[in-house]
N, C-alpha and C positions, 0 to 999 in steps of 0.2 A: 242620258240617252237610253240606258238599260231600263230605267223606270218607265219611260214613254213606250218602249217596246212591250213591256209587261202589261201596261194598261190596254194597249191596242190588241194584244194577244188575248187577254181576258175577255174583252168585249167580243172579239171574233169567235172564240170558242163558245161563249154564252149564246151568241146568235145561232151557231150551228146546233146547239144542244136543245133548242126549243122545238120539241115535237111531242104531241100528246100520245103518239103511238108507241113511244119507247118507255118501258117500265124503268123505275129509278135504278134498280140493281143492274139492268142491262146497260143503261146509260153510263153508270159508274164503271162497269167492266170495260166498256168500249173506250172510255177516256183513259183508263189506266193502261189499256193495251196500247193506245196511241203514245202515251208517255214512255212505256217500255220500249216500243219500237224506236222512238227517237233516241232513247238512252243507249240502246245497244249500238246504234249507228254512231253516236257520239264516242263510244268506247272504241269502235273500229277506227274512227278518225283520230282519236287521241294517241293510240299506240303508234310510234314513229314508223316502225317497220310494218307496212300494210300487209305483206304476206303473212307475217306472224299474227297480226290482229284478226284477219279473216280466217286463218287457220284455227285460232283459239275459239272464235265465235262458232264456227262450224263444228268443232270438236265438242263444245259445250252442248250445242243443240242435239248432236248425235247421242251423247250420253243420256240426255233427258228422253230421247226417243226410244231407247232400249226397252223400258217397261211396256210401252205401247206395243212394240213388235212382239214381245214375249206373251203378253196377256190379252191384248185386244184381238178380235176376230180379223183374219187376214183379208185383204182386198179381193174382190171378185177377179178372176183371171181376165175378164174383159177390160178391166181398168188398168192393166199393167202397161199397155201401150201408151196411155196418157201419163202414167206415173213415170215411165222411163223417159218420155219426152220432157216432162217437167223437170226431172233430175238434170238433164242436159242444159235446159234453159236456166235453171238455178245456178249451175256451175258457171255458165257464161255471165250471169248476173253478178255473181261474187267477184269474178275477175274484173268486170267493168266497174264495180263498186270500189274495188281496190284502186283502180286507176283514177276514179273520180276524186277520192279522198287524198290521193297522193298529189294531185295537180291543183285542187281547188279548196276553197273554204267550205266548211260544213253548212253554214247559213246560206250559201249559194247553191251548192251541188245537191243538197238534200231536197229543197223545194223543187229544183229543176227535175230531178228524177221522179219524185212522187207526183208532180203536177203533169208531167208528160204522159203518164200511163193512162189516165181516164180520157185525155184528149185523143190519144192514138186509138183507143177502143171505140170511141164515138165516130171518128173519121173512117176507120176500117169498116164498121158496121154500116155506115152510109154508102161507102163505095162498093163493098163486096156483097153485102146482104140486102142492099137497097132499103135500109131502114131510114125513112125520111125523118130527120130530127124535128122535134117540136120547137116552138118559139122559145120556150124556157131552156131547152137544150142548146139552142143556138146562142142564147145569151150567156150560158155557162161556158161554152167553147170560146166565145169572144173574150170573156173575163180571164179565162185561163191563158189564152194566147197573149193577151196584153201583159199579164203578170210575168209570164215566161220571157217575153221579149224584153221586159225591163230588167229581169234578172240576168239575161244574156248580155245586155248592154253594160250593166254594172260590172260583170266579170271581165269585160275587155280590158279594164285598166287596173283591176285590183288583184288579180291572181298571178302566180308565177308563170303559169302556162295557160292563158285565157282560152284559146281555141281548144286545146286539149281537154281542159276541165269541162267546158261546156259540151263538147262532143261526147265525152265519156258519160256525163250525167244524162244527156238526152237519150243515148243508146241504152243506158241503164233503165230509163223509163220505158223504152220499147220492150226490154226483157221482162219488166214487171207486168206490163200489159199482156205479154205472151204467156207467161207461166200462170197468171191469174185466169186467163181464158181456158187454158188446158186443164188446170186444176178444177175449175168450175164444172167441166164435163167429167173429168176422171173421178172426182169424189162422189158424184152422183151414181156413176157406174160401179163404184167399189162395193157398195152395200155396207161399208164399215168406215165411217169418218175417221175414227181413232186409228184403225189399222192403216188406212191410206196415209194419214199424216205421219204416223210413226215410221213407216217404210220410206216415205219421201225424205224426211229429215235425216234419217239414218244414212241413206244412200248418198244424198247430196252432201251431207256433212263429212263423209269419208274422202271425197275426191280431192279437195284442196289440201287437207293434211298429208295425204299420200304424195301429192305432187310436190309439196314443200319439202317433205322428208327426202324424196328422191333427188331433189335439186340441191339441197344444202347438206344432206347427210348429217354427220356428227355436229357440225356447226349449228345446225338448227336447234338442237336441245339447249345449247348455250344461249341462243337468241331468245328462247322461250322463257328462261328462268326469271328475268326481272318483271315480266308482265303477265305470267300465266294465270294468277288468280283473277285479275281484272278481266282478262280476255275470256276466261271461262264464264265469268259472271255475265258478260255480254251474250254468250250463247244461251245461258239460262233465261235471260230477259227476252231474247229472240223467240225461244220456244214458248215461254209464258204468254208473250204478246199474241203470237199466232193462235195459241190455244184459246185465249180469252175471246178473240174475234170469232173463232169457229163456234164457241159456245153462244156468244151473243147473236150470231146469225140464225141460230135455231129458236130464238126467243123474241126476236124483234124484226121489224121490216128490213129487208136486205138493203134497200136504197138508203134508209136512214142510217144503218150501221156503217155502210160504205162511206157515206158523207162524213159522219162523225170520226171515223178512223183517220181521215186525212187531216184532222186537227193536229196530227203529229208533225205536219209541216211547220206549224207555228212553234211547237215545242222544240223542234230541231233548230229553227232559226234563233230561238231564245237561248238555247244551250250554246250555240255558236257565238252569240254576243256576250253572254254572262260568263261562261266558263272559259272560252278560248280567246276572249277579247277581240273578236272580229268586229270591225266597224260596220254598223248596220246602216244608219242613215234613214231619213224620212222616205226617200224614194224606194228603198228596199223594203221598208215596213209596208208601204202601200202595195208594192208588187207582190209580196208574200200574202198579204190579206186578200188581194185580188185573185190569186191562185186558189186559196181556200174557199172564198166565196163562190168562185166559178165552179169548183168541184161540187159544192153543196147544191148550187143551182142546177148543175148537170144531172146529178143523181136524183134530186127531189122534184125535178120538173114533171 
């Protein structure tokens, strides 16, 4: 089964990667970033204590952000309202991600969270901003909806807390859509992409560790010891993946980069199957590929 999943995943990523507008180096950076994003999420899922795992990932990202805060130009004051809002949304995202990985499988919750985000953005744009979706966008929404519905149905029988896992993953997707929109505006107002990202990752990365330390006090250091190297590695991967995507977006078409980035959904599903031994099944393969294909159609329409 793992071999079948790998073949389907390779074909799907190859289909996403075909675009004459993307230079080879940008294509490689985007796919590496997608793998890095899936990898740090897998680390967060692997550590049994989810508060410890998210704390270490956040701490690792904050450590990487310090050089940017020190040496990069600071964000324009106009962008701080967006930066502050994004920090709050990221904290909520981290808490929901903890719940998702505590309640469900990586190969279910990760595609649900990542697939929900573009769907929410498209629907909100149509309802609030009266952006009439084109036929290609409608096709993409239908594909994503079909894939998500199949993943939800699969989760009803296979997870320890099916409704909780699905609900947490879906709301996590809403948080992803929210902070993506806020950051899209804030980073343009900042006048300093590196400064904005540095302050964002530093501030959001401090919140969860401070909460964990206040909650568990001395016991928290004991809980960290067995897994801290792997957890901090997850933070470095998170920082690197975000940085590569930002770099790629300055050198390639934004829609193409956005679509390619979501190939992380397949990588995450593969990790869940190969590393964690989660049963995938033909229906789940089809559902995951439908989500990825729908996102590609949505962005490239």
